[in-house]
SEVOLUM-243408 format. One line per 4 residues: for each residue x, y, z of C-alpha. Coordinates in steps of 0.5 Angstrom, whole numbers, plus 500, padded with zeros to 3 digits. Layout:
BEGIN
X Y Z  ...
! end
This chain:
BEGIN
500 499 500  505 504 502  509 503 495  503 504 491
502 511 494  509 513 494  509 512 488  503 516 486
507 521 489  513 520 485  509 520 479  506 526 481
512 531 482  516 528 477  509 531 472  509 538 476
517 538 475  517 536 467  511 541 466  514 548 469
520 545 466  517 545 459  513 553 461  520 556 462
523 552 455  518 554 451  516 561 453  519 567 450
524 572 453  520 579 453  525 584 449  525 592 450
523 595 444  521 602 440  516 601 433  518 609 432
523 612 436  524 619 435  531 617 432  534 610 428
541 612 428  547 609 426  555 610 425  555 615 421
549 619 421  547 626 422  541 629 426  538 635 430
536 636 436  532 644 435  537 648 432  544 643 434
547 638 429  549 631 432  553 626 429  553 618 430
561 619 432  562 611 434  558 604 436  560 599 439
559 592 442  563 589 448  561 581 450  563 579 456
563 571 460  558 571 465  553 567 469  547 567 467
541 565 473  538 557 473  540 557 465  548 556 467
553 560 464  551 565 459  555 571 456  553 578 457
553 582 451  554 591 452  552 596 447  555 603 447
557 609 443  558 616 442  555 622 440  559 629 438
557 635 436  561 641 434  560 648 438  564 652 431
565 659 437  568 655 444  571 660 448  580 657 449
585 660 453  592 660 455  596 663 461  602 666 459
606 666 467  611 673 468  619 672 466  617 665 464
619 663 455  613 662 450  612 659 444  610 664 440
611 665 433  615 661 431  621 664 436  622 663 442
620 669 447  621 671 456  614 674 458  615 681 462
609 683 465  609 692 466  612 692 473  607 696 477
601 695 482  595 694 477  599 693 471  596 694 463
602 692 458  607 686 457  614 685 454  615 680 450
623 680 450  626 675 444  629 670 448  637 669 443
640 663 441  647 664 443  650 657 442  647 657 434
649 664 434  656 662 436  656 656 432  655 660 426
661 664 427  667 660 424  672 666 428  667 664 435
669 660 440  662 655 441  664 655 449  664 663 452
668 663 459  667 667 465  672 673 467  671 676 474
663 676 472  663 678 466  662 673 460  666 673 454
667 669 447  672 668 445  674 669 437  679 668 434
682 662 440  685 670 444  681 674 442  674 676 448
669 681 448  663 681 452  657 676 451  653 683 451
656 687 446  658 680 442  651 679 441  644 683 437
641 687 441  634 682 443  627 684 439  622 686 443
615 687 442  609 691 448  602 689 448  597 692 452
590 688 455  585 688 449  590 688 445  590 683 439
595 677 437  595 673 431  597 665 437  596 659 434
593 661 427  587 665 432  585 672 433  587 674 440
585 677 445  590 680 451  584 678 456  586 680 461
595 683 465  596 681 472  602 682 475  603 674 475
600 672 468  598 673 462  591 671 459  590 670 452
583 668 450  580 667 442  575 662 439  575 657 434
571 651 433  570 645 438  567 637 438  564 635 443
562 628 445  558 625 449  558 618 451  552 614 450
550 607 454  544 603 453  538 604 456  540 609 459
538 618 459  542 622 454  541 630 455  542 633 447
541 640 447  537 640 454  532 635 452  533 628 455
532 622 451  533 614 453  539 611 448  537 603 446
541 600 441  536 595 437  542 591 434  550 591 434
550 598 428  543 601 430  542 607 435  533 609 438
533 615 441  527 617 444  522 620 448  518 614 450
520 613 457  512 610 459  513 605 454  519 604 456
518 603 464  512 599 461  517 594 458  522 593 464
517 591 468  513 586 464  522 583 463  521 584 471
514 580 472  518 574 466  524 575 470  520 572 477
515 568 474  521 564 471  525 564 477  519 562 481
518 555 476  525 553 477  524 553 484  518 549 483
521 544 477  527 544 481  523 542 489  519 536 485
525 533 483  528 532 487  522 530 491  521 525 487
528 524 488  527 524 496  521 518 495  524 514 491
529 513 496  524 513 502
! end
């Protein structure tokens, strides 16, 4: 009698576990998708948000190994990308500290700020390449000598000429706050002059890059979009957050039910094994 009852229970739990597993095996996993996104884009595509034009700079996919829950190990696929736009009149600045050497107009210059409590001007003094000048003079020694604290250039192996007399006077250029100069190909303004440094400012194009991750929000020209990668080469931008929230809730519900069915299936088979042993 007990064997017959045990057999019935065993059959019941096996059927129950098999039924739970069959539901798991045949059920389709819900995914995120949008039929009519605001923008459907591929790498290199351009699109506009209000008056600003953007370009999809890149779309990439990374695959990494990881756990897959009750179904065993699996791979995790991560989609990401970059969106760029150009500001045609971005502000740039550069700082020249007082009494430092700076490269400008193809030469090296010593920056000398006006000696005043509130300076408004600066002088650029050419930094002479004394070594090169000596090397270009066949009559001069390549090295100078110092006597009684004064440097001399040796000419014809015997004649000493004071360095201050031998080398030409360095070129100087004076600028005032507000003046403009050509700096690295840009029309540049001397924006401010202080006792410590001089600030240069100019406007030029600048490319700005914005990172985009799957199912993260991205703000473009003040508007917020949800980024969704439909596949390895397609980026969708949508403002249908209500649909996204509804789909994520369905996925969470599906995952909850699936885990519950896995629990029923595993417990049923373990109970059947226990009943057979009993």
